[in-house]
N, C-alpha and C positions, 0 to 999 in steps of 0.2 A: 558268061552266056548272052546270047543275043538276044531283042524282044523275039526274033525269029522263031528262036529255036523257044522261049516258052511257049510262043504260039504252037508250035512241032505236037509239043509236049503235053498241051494239054488236058488232051483225053485219057492221057494215063494219070496226073493227079486227079483227076476226075473221077476215076475206073478204082483207084486205091488208096483213095485217104478224105473220101467224102460220104455220107452218108451212111455213118454206121461203119466204112472198111478198114477204119483205121483208129484200134484200142486207145493208142494214144490220146489221138484227138476225143473219142468217146468217152474215158473214162478218165482224163485228165485236162484238157486244155479248152475242153469244152464247159466243164463243170466250174475251172478256175474262172474263165472268162465271164462266168453268169454271175459271179461272187463277187466279181472287185467292179464289173460293171453295175452291179443291181442300182437301182433307183435313178439314173443318168435319164434326163428328158431326151436329148439326144446325142448321139455316139456315132463314129466317124469312124470305120473300119480300113486301115491302109493296107495295100494288100491283100483283098479280100479273096480272091482266086475265084473258085462257084459258089460263093456265097454262103455257106455254112456255117462259121462265126456270125455273121451280118441275119442270119433268118435263128439264131438262135436268141441273139440278144434281141432284136424284134420281139421275139416270143414272150417277152419277160416284160414287155409294154414301153421299152424305147423308140424312137423314129430313130432310124439307123440308116445311114448310106453306105455303102462298099465301093470304094475304087479301086482299079487294078487298072494296070497297065497293056493287060492279054485280052484283046477282042476275044476268044473263044470263049475265056474262063467268065466277060462279064455275059457272054449271050445265053452262057448257058446256067450263069446264077440269074437272071432274068427268065430263064424257061423253066426252071424249079422254085418257080412262086415264092409264098413268102412275103411278110410285108415290110421287108425292108426295099432301099429305091439301089440300083445301079446305076454309074456312073466310069467309063473307061477314062482313066488321067492318072499321071505319072504323082511318085509320092513327093517327089522335089518340086511339084509345080499344080496344088493343089487349088482346083478354079473355086476356092469359098473366100469367104468375106474372112475377115480379123475378128478373133474368137465367135464365131459360130455353132461351134457344139459346145458341149456341158463334158462330154467324153472324148478320148480317142485310143485305141486298139491298133498294136503294128502285131502279126502273130505270127514269128520265124518266118520272115521277111527282110529284115535289113543285114540279115547274114550273106544277103544275095544282093547286094547294094554297092557297087564303089562308084565316087565316096557315100557315105549313108549321113552324112554330116545334112545336107541341102535338104533331107525328109523330116529329121528331127528338128531341123528350123522350121518348117513348114506345120510342123505336129507346134509346136512352140505361138505360131502367129494366127494357127484357127481354131485354138482352143480358147474358152472362156476364162479368163481370172477366177482362179479357185477351180479349177476342172482339171480331172482326174487325165492321166496317161498311162494306160497298161500297157507293158513290151513285154513281148513272150520268145527270149531266146534259146539259142541250142547252148547249153552251158560253158561260158567262153571260156572259164578255167579247165572244168573236169571234163571238158568233151572237144579241149585246143587237139591240132595237128596231132597225128600218133600216139594219141591217148587209147590206153585199153588194159585188157586186165593179162596181168601177165602170172603164170603161172608157172614157176621156172621150177623142175622138177630135178637140176643139178643139188641147187642151194637149199631146197626145200620152202621154198619159200612160195607164197601168195600176195600178189598187191595187185592194183594200180595205178599205172604209168601214167605219167601226166608227161605230155607233150611239151614242144617249146610254146611257153605260154606268154612271156613279153614281146614278141616281135610279130606284126600284123605276117599275115600267110595267107592264100588260098590253094586251097585243095578240093581239088574234083573227085568226088565220092559218085559212086556207082548204084544208085536208087531202086535201077529194074535193070533187067536186060538190053544193054543197048544204051540204057538211059543215063549219064553222067550228070550232073550239077556241080557246081561250084561253093564252096563253101569261104566268104570270106571270115579269117579268125583275126579279133582286135582283142588284147584287153579289154578288162570289164572297165578301165579307169577313161576308156579312151570315148564308152557309152556314156558313163554320168559325167562326164566331165562336159560332151557337147549340152548333154541335159541341161547340166546346172546354168549352161551361157545361156540357155533359153528360156532362165528361170522353172524349169522344170524339175524341182527336189523332190527327191527319192523320200518315201514313207513308209514305203512296206515291200519286202522280198519275199519270195518261197522258192522253196528248191526242193520238191517232191520229188521221193522215190518213182521210179521207173512203177506204172500201175501194173496189176496181174495180167492183164491179156496181153499188155507186150510182153513182159514172162513167158507165157503162154507160148506166144510166138514164136519166142526167140532166149530157147533155154542153156543156150551159150552165152547167156548177159545175167544168170542167174547166180552165178560166185558175185559179181558185182549188184546185187540189189541193190544195195544200199549205196550206191554211188550217180545222183540227180544228172540225167539226160537234160535238163529242164533247166530255166532259170525264169521266173516271171518278176519283175519291177515293176512299183505301183506309184506314180509321182505327181504332184498337185504343182496345180501354178500358180506361183507366186508373182 
């Protein structure tokens, strides 16, 4: 998806996924970010969108900078106020000095970057030694392309089908009427190994179940309520 397309659909994101509109953010992503970034003096939010995560972290007392390539998102982020600062920049070319931040978060963004490796290398560069890197991903295994709940009426079996996990792939998903976004699937090892190359070693992982608000809006997922949609990795720079 081109930068122009992200600009075009910025308003859709701002309406449907921010300021309480999306239960997965409100009930799961934002609380987890607050938990795992608590106490950080300075935080960089890469791929900040209109800034809801940046504002949440700043409200906890951290000095926060959010960066995004989309001008419409950065403009809206600044307009919505809060204590965070916002800069238009690419994740693979962060305009900050080495070791500038105590913590960095990338939330549901690397799935849209190809290649994603340069952004992770930049995280390793601008994160201070001993700093935290918090990464949110659509679960690479359980949300691989063509994965989903199967109710086999013939065999009388119900199960979660896992799609082709080991190969890289791109799927276009319709996230709204007339709005299709690309999701780049990679095995989890791709992320872990690039992080390790940058001295970012995983110290904690979360695989939370879908939150109640999501299940209320998506009753078709209720049978798979024990299949996580989200994966959180917290790494430390060594």
